[in-house]
C-alpha positions in Angstrom: -25.1 -27.4 17.9 -26.8 -28.0 14.6 -26.8 -26.6 11.1 -28.4 -23.2 11.6 -32.1 -22.5 12.4 -35.2 -22.3 10.2 -37.8 -19.7 11.1 -39.8 -22.6 12.6 -36.8 -23.6 14.7 -36.4 -20.1 16.0 -40.1 -19.9 16.9 -39.9 -23.3 18.8 -36.8 -22.3 20.8 -37.3 -18.6 21.2 -38.5 -18.6 24.8 -35.4 -20.5 26.1 -32.3 -18.9 27.4 -29.1 -19.8 25.7 -28.0 -22.1 28.5 -31.5 -23.8 28.6 -31.3 -24.3 24.9 -27.9 -25.9 25.1 -29.2 -28.3 27.8 -32.3 -29.1 25.7 -30.3 -29.8 22.5 -27.6 -31.7 24.4 -30.2 -34.1 26.0 -32.2 -35.0 22.9 -32.6 -38.7 23.6 -36.3 -38.1 24.6 -37.0 -36.5 21.3 -38.4 -39.0 18.7 -36.1 -39.8 15.9 -38.8 -40.0 13.2 -37.3 -37.7 10.6 -36.8 -40.5 8.0 -40.6 -41.0 7.9 -40.9 -37.5 6.5 -38.9 -38.1 3.3 -41.1 -37.6 0.4 -43.7 -35.5 2.2 -44.8 -32.2 0.6 -43.6 -29.8 3.3 -40.1 -31.1 3.4 -37.0 -30.9 1.1 -37.3 -33.2 -1.9 -35.1 -36.1 -2.9 -34.4 -37.6 -6.3 -33.3 -41.1 -7.4 -32.7 -43.0 -10.6 -35.1 -45.7 -9.4 -36.8 -46.3 -6.1 -35.2 -44.2 -3.4 -33.0 -46.6 -1.4 -30.6 -44.8 1.0 -29.6 -48.1 2.6 -28.2 -49.5 -0.6 -27.4 -46.6 -3.0 -24.8 -44.1 -1.9 -26.2 -41.2 -3.8 -29.5 -41.7 -2.0 -27.7 -42.1 1.3 -26.1 -38.7 0.8 -29.5 -37.1 0.1 -31.0 -38.8 3.2 -28.2 -37.4 5.4 -28.7 -33.9 4.1 -32.5 -34.4 4.7 -31.8 -35.4 8.3 -29.5 -32.4 8.9 -32.2 -30.1 7.6 -35.2 -31.6 9.3 -34.1 -33.6 12.3 -35.4 -32.5 15.7 -32.2 -33.9 17.1 -29.7 -31.5 15.3 -26.8 -32.3 17.6 -27.1 -36.0 16.8 -26.4 -35.2 13.1 -23.8 -32.7 14.0 -21.9 -35.2 16.1 -22.3 -37.9 13.5 -20.5 -35.5 11.1 -17.8 -34.9 13.7 -17.1 -38.6 14.1 -17.3 -39.2 10.4 -14.3 -36.9 10.1 -12.5 -38.2 13.2 -12.9 -41.9 12.1 -12.5 -40.9 8.4 -13.7 -43.8 6.2 -14.3 -43.5 2.5 -17.0 -45.3 0.5 -15.0 -45.6 -2.7 -12.4 -48.0 -1.3 -15.0 -50.1 0.4 -17.0 -50.3 -2.8 -13.9 -51.4 -4.6 -13.6 -54.3 -2.1 -17.2 -55.4 -1.5 -19.2 -53.7 -4.2 -21.4 -50.6 -4.2 -24.5 -52.1 -2.5 -22.6 -53.5 0.5 -20.4 -50.4 0.7 -23.5 -48.2 0.9 -24.9 -50.4 3.7 -21.7 -50.3 5.6 -21.6 -46.5 5.4 -25.1 -45.7 6.7 -27.7 -48.4 6.5 -30.6 -48.0 9.0 -30.7 -50.8 11.6 -34.5 -51.3 11.1 -33.7 -52.4 7.5 -32.1 -55.5 9.0 -34.2 -56.1 12.0 -31.6 -54.4 14.3 -28.9 -56.9 13.4 -26.8 -54.4 11.4 -26.2 -50.7 11.2 -24.0 -48.5 9.0 -21.0 -46.6 10.4 -22.7 -43.2 10.4 -25.7 -44.6 12.2 -23.3 -46.0 14.8 -22.0 -42.4 15.3 -25.6 -41.2 15.7 -26.3 -43.8 18.3 -23.1 -43.5 20.3 -21.8 -40.0 19.5 -22.3 -38.4 22.9 -21.9 -41.5 25.1 -19.1 -43.6 26.3 -15.9 -43.1 24.2 -14.9 -46.6 25.2 -18.1 -48.1 23.8 -17.8 -46.1 20.6 -14.1 -47.1 20.1 -14.8 -50.8 20.6 -17.7 -50.6 18.1 -15.6 -48.7 15.6 -12.9 -51.5 15.9 -15.6 -54.0 15.1 -17.3 -51.9 12.4 -17.5 -53.6 9.0 -16.7 -50.3 7.1 -13.6 -49.7 9.3 -12.4 -53.3 8.9 -12.5 -52.9 5.2 -11.2 -49.4 5.1 -8.1 -50.1 7.3 -7.5 -53.6 6.0 -8.4 -55.4 9.2 -9.7 -58.4 7.2 -6.1 -59.2 6.3 -4.8 -58.9 9.8 -3.7 -62.5 10.6 -1.3 -64.0 13.2 1.4 -64.9 10.6 1.3 -61.4 9.0 -0.1 -58.6 11.3 -1.6 -55.7 9.4 -0.7 -52.4 11.0 -3.1 -49.9 9.4 -5.8 -49.9 12.1 -3.3 -50.2 14.9 -1.5 -47.1 13.7 -4.6 -44.9 13.2 -6.1 -46.1 16.5 -3.2 -44.4 18.3 -2.2 -41.6 15.8 -5.6 -40.3 14.9 -8.3 -41.8 17.0 -6.8 -41.5 20.5 -3.5 -40.2 21.9 -1.9 -38.7 18.8 1.7 -38.7 17.6 4.4 -38.6 20.3 2.7 -41.0 22.7 3.6 -44.3 21.1 6.5 -46.0 19.3 6.8 -48.0 16.1 7.1 -51.1 18.3 3.8 -50.2 19.8 2.2 -50.1 16.4 3.4 -53.6 15.6 2.3 -54.9 19.0 -1.2 -53.3 18.5 -1.5 -55.0 15.1 -0.9 -58.3 16.8 -3.6 -57.4 19.4 -6.2 -57.2 16.7 -5.3 -60.3 14.7 -8.4 -62.3 13.9 -10.8 -59.4 14.0 -12.6 -60.0 10.8 -15.9 -60.1 8.9 -18.4 -62.7 7.8 -21.3 -62.5 5.3 -24.8 -63.1 6.6 -27.3 -64.3 4.0 -27.1 -65.3 0.4 -24.0 -64.0 -1.4 -26.1 -63.6 -4.5 -28.6 -61.4 -2.7 -26.6 -58.2 -2.2 -29.6 -56.2 -1.1 -30.6 -58.3 1.9 -27.3 -59.9 2.9 -24.7 -58.0 5.0 -21.3 -58.3 6.5 -20.9 -58.4 10.3 -18.0 -58.6 12.7 -16.5 -62.0 13.2 -13.7 -62.9 15.6 -11.6 -65.7 14.0 -9.8 -67.2 16.9 -7.7 -69.4 14.7 -6.0 -66.2 13.3 -5.3 -64.6 16.6 -1.7 -64.1 17.9 -1.8 -65.6 21.4 1.6 -64.5 22.6 2.1 -61.6 25.1 2.3 -58.0 23.7 4.5 -55.4 25.3 4.0 -51.6 25.0 5.9 -48.5 25.9 3.0 -47.0 27.9 0.8 -48.4 30.7 -1.9 -50.8 29.6 -3.3 -51.5 33.1 -4.2 -49.1 36.0 -1.4 -50.7 38.0 1.2 -49.5 35.5 1.6 -52.9 33.7 2.7 -52.5 30.1 2.3 -56.0 28.8 -0.9 -57.7 27.6 -0.4 -61.3 28.8 -0.5 -64.4 26.6 -4.0 -65.7 26.3 -5.7 -68.6 24.6 -7.1 -67.9 21.1 -10.6 -68.2 22.5 -9.9 -65.4 24.9 -7.9 -63.3 22.5 -10.5 -60.6 21.9 -9.8 -59.3 25.4 -6.4 -58.2 24.1 -8.1 -55.6 21.9 -10.4 -54.5 24.8 -7.4 -54.1 27.1 -5.6 -51.9 24.6 -8.6 -49.8 23.9 -9.2 -49.3 27.6 -5.6 -48.1 28.0 -6.0 -45.6 25.2 -9.4 -44.4 26.3 -8.1 -43.4 29.8 -4.8 -41.9 28.5 -4.6 -38.2 29.4 -3.4 -37.4 25.9 -6.6 -38.9 24.5 -8.6 -36.6 26.7 -6.7 -33.6 25.6 -6.9 -34.5 21.9 -10.7 -35.0 22.1 -11.2 -31.8 24.1 -9.2 -29.8 21.6 -11.0 -31.2 18.5 -14.4 -30.7 20.1 -13.5 -27.2 21.0 -12.5 -26.5 17.4 -15.7 -28.1 16.1 -18.2 -26.6 18.5 -16.7 -23.3 19.8 -14.0 -21.8 17.5 -11.3 -22.6 15.1 -10.2 -19.2 13.9 -7.5 -19.1 16.6 -5.8 -21.4 19.0 -8.2 -23.1 21.5 -8.5 -21.6 25.0 -6.1 -23.7 27.0 -8.0 -23.4 30.2 -11.3 -24.5 28.7 -9.6 -27.4 26.9 -8.1 -28.5 30.2 -11.5 -28.2 31.9 -13.2 -30.3 29.1 -10.4 -32.8 29.3 -10.9 -33.2 33.1 -14.7 -33.6 32.6 -14.0 -36.5 30.3 -11.5 -38.2 32.7 -13.7 -37.8 35.7 -16.9 -38.5 33.8 -16.1 -42.2 33.1 -14.6 -41.3 29.7 -17.9 -40.1 28.3 -18.3 -37.5 25.6 -21.3 -35.6 26.9 -19.6 -34.1 30.0 -16.9 -32.7 27.8 -19.5 -31.1 25.5 -21.5 -29.8 28.4 -18.4 -28.1 29.8 -17.6 -26.5 26.4 -21.2 -25.6 25.5 -22.1 -24.0 28.8 -18.8 -22.1 29.0 -18.6 -18.3 28.8 -16.4 -18.7 25.7 -19.3 -20.4 23.9 -22.3 -18.5 25.3 -20.7 -15.0 25.0 -22.2 -13.3 22.0 -18.8 -12.0 21.0 -17.8 -15.7 20.4 -20.3 -16.2 17.6 -19.1 -16.9 14.1 -15.7 -18.0 15.2 -15.7 -21.2 13.2 -15.2 -21.7 9.4 -18.2 -23.4 8.0 -17.6 -26.8 6.5 -19.2 -27.1 3.1 -22.0 -29.3 4.3 -22.6 -26.9 7.2 -22.8 -24.0 4.7 -25.2 -25.8 2.4 -27.6 -27.1 5.1 -27.7 -23.8 6.9 -28.3 -21.9 3.7 -31.2 -24.3 2.9 -32.7 -24.0 6.4 -32.6 -20.2 6.3 -33.6 -19.7 2.7 -36.2 -22.5 2.5 -36.6 -25.8 0.6 -40.0 -25.8 -1.0 -39.5 -27.2 -4.5 -35.8 -28.0 -3.9 -34.4 -31.5 -4.6 -31.4 -32.3 -2.4 -29.8 -34.1 -5.3 -29.0 -30.7 -6.6 -26.7 -30.1 -3.7 -24.5 -33.2 -4.1 -22.3 -32.0 -7.0 -21.9 -28.5 -5.5 -20.8 -30.0 -2.2 -18.1 -32.0 -4.0 -17.0 -28.9 -5.8 -16.7 -27.2 -2.4 -14.4 -30.0 -1.2 -16.7 -32.2 0.8 -18.5 -35.2 -0.5 -20.3 -37.1 2.3 -19.0 -40.6 3.0 -15.8 -39.7 1.0 -13.1 -38.1 3.2 -9.9 -37.8 1.2 -7.8 -40.0 3.4 -7.4 -41.4 7.0 -6.7 -37.8 8.2 -10.2 -36.6 7.2 -10.8 -33.3 5.6 -8.4 -30.4 6.0 -10.4 -28.1 8.2 -10.6 -24.4 9.1 -9.3 -21.9 6.6 -8.1 -24.9 4.5 -11.7 -25.3 3.2 -11.3 -22.2 1.2 -9.7 -21.7 -2.2 -10.7 -19.7 -5.2 -12.4 -22.7 -6.7 -14.2 -23.8 -3.6 -15.4 -20.3 -2.8 -16.7 -19.9 -6.3 -18.6 -23.2 -5.8 -20.2 -21.7 -2.7 -21.2 -18.6 -4.5 -22.7 -20.6 -7.4 -24.7 -22.7 -4.9 -25.9 -19.5 -3.3 -27.1 -18.3 -6.7 -28.8 -21.5 -7.5 -30.6 -21.8 -4.1 -31.7 -18.1 -4.1 -33.1 -18.6 -7.6 -34.9 -21.8 -6.6 -36.5 -20.1 -3.6 -37.1 -16.6 -5.2 -40.9 -16.7 -4.9 -40.9 -17.9 -1.3 -38.2 -15.3 -0.4 -40.1 -12.5 -2.0 -43.3 -13.5 -0.2 -41.7 -13.7 3.1 -40.0 -10.3 2.7 -43.2 -8.6 1.6 -43.9 -6.9 4.9 -40.6 -5.0 4.6 -41.2 -3.8 1.0 -41.6 -0.1 2.0 -37.8 0.6 1.8 -34.5 -0.9 0.8 -33.2 -0.4 4.3 -36.0 -2.4 5.8 -35.5 -5.2 3.4 -31.8 -5.3 4.0 -32.2 -5.4 7.7 -34.7 -8.2 7.4 -32.4 -10.3 5.1 -29.4 -9.8 7.3 -31.4 -11.0 10.3 -32.8 -14.0 8.5 -29.4 -15.1 7.1 -27.2 -15.1 10.1 -23.7 -13.8 9.4 -20.5 -12.5 10.9 -21.6 -8.9 10.2 -21.5 -6.7 7.1 -19.7 -3.5 7.9 -18.5 -0.5 5.9 -18.3 -1.2 2.1 -20.0 -4.6 2.3 -23.2 -3.3 3.9 -23.2 -0.2 1.6 -22.8 -2.4 -1.5 -25.8 -4.6 -0.5 -28.0 -1.5 0.0 -26.8 -0.1 -3.3 -27.7 -3.3 -5.1 -31.2 -3.2 -3.7 -31.7 0.4 -4.8 -30.1 0.2 -8.3 -32.1 0.1 -11.5 -35.7 0.7 -10.3 -38.0 3.2 -8.7 -38.6 1.5 -5.3 -40.3 -0.8 -4.8 -40.7 -1.6 -8.5 -42.9 -4.2 -10.1 -43.6 -7.6 -8.5 -41.1 -9.2 -11.0 -38.4 -6.7 -10.1 -39.2 -7.1 -6.4 -38.8 -10.9 -6.6 -35.5 -10.6 -8.5 -34.1 -8.0 -6.1 -34.8 -10.1 -3.0 -33.4 -13.3 -4.6 -30.3 -11.3 -5.8 -29.6 -9.8 -2.4 -30.0 -13.3 -0.8 -27.5 -14.7 -3.3 -25.0 -11.9 -2.4 -25.4 -12.5 1.3 -25.1 -16.3 1.1 -22.1 -16.0 -1.2 -20.2 -13.4 0.8 -17.3 -14.1 3.1 -19.3 -12.9 6.1 -21.7 -15.9 5.7 -18.9 -18.5 5.7 -18.6 -18.7 9.5 -20.6 -20.6 12.2 
């Protein structure tokens, strides 16, 4: 439900049962979201910038800020779900920057609302705010989101020339999936959203303080009726009626309502959440997917009941179900940092390695998002993970050696400590023997302090870079 646990996290939650911990993390709205105020403080991971650190307007700083939040937030599930929706509603910074410039694109991706007096928030902040609530509310806000309007060319969707990109992805990727709509539905849906556009607030020359917001241009809305192959209304009606241009935004709300309550949307969301939260090494459990889907349909189309059904299930809480998900690169990096430590570490050092692993935050490769599961792994991406493991272990070598000092009496004790600290799918047979052999080799145990420090860091590197560590 987060990105691994630091020793402090384990100490905080250690007295809770698994089910109680799930409930605590799932209902985090009472926990203060004050993590941004800790950026730059000595006891936290560091950040670096070419000038003043400005995550609202500089995308490189925004990437560091999001990693910082993943590591230090007391609302880990909030960041986890923001990452889920970032992939589900895949939107890439580079195209947006090409259209509106780097500063506005950075704001559109993840600007904090307090930066603009609550009048504007970036897309990923939208996911934080709404990620476990009403899917209807979330989908309406995504349709109005400035980043999405640029990404899927909504700004050019006018009544004389409907633009189909958002309409297609709304059905194909965001809701029901392929097989539940026709090409005629795509064209009709494009007409539904004609006039959904953007306007600039503030001085065009002041890129830092101005921002784009949603604007419904009634003059560009197609007012004619729109017919669909599936039910739009609860009574079975399939046609959105003709409306005046002033009332035309209701067309989009009607279509979104129809897609939100469609059984195929419930099944698609349940299946994707199962693969994200429970397991993706095999086909999802059909019974649990069905139960989660029903929780959504009977829970007023809200995400949290689905998650609760998944996270309190035997399939999730059973210890045998652990490490049944392939770690996304950002999950691997953040978990490794949380478990290894961050003193003296700048998160800027993780940005290029993450890109080499195949995941650059705010930059999914296309509308489909990242290829997930085993598709994360290739020779090159695994080498990038191993190199990051080496870099992190080297950076934290003195802290790691200090923390392991109590187990210095034997290689077996040190190995048991490290395998407990760095949660993994289990080293058996030759893997465990090779780690022990590494600790024993080349010195009369326990060796000098310098040898001890090198051995603990080296063993950490081997664990973090091993296949057994690449699962959640």
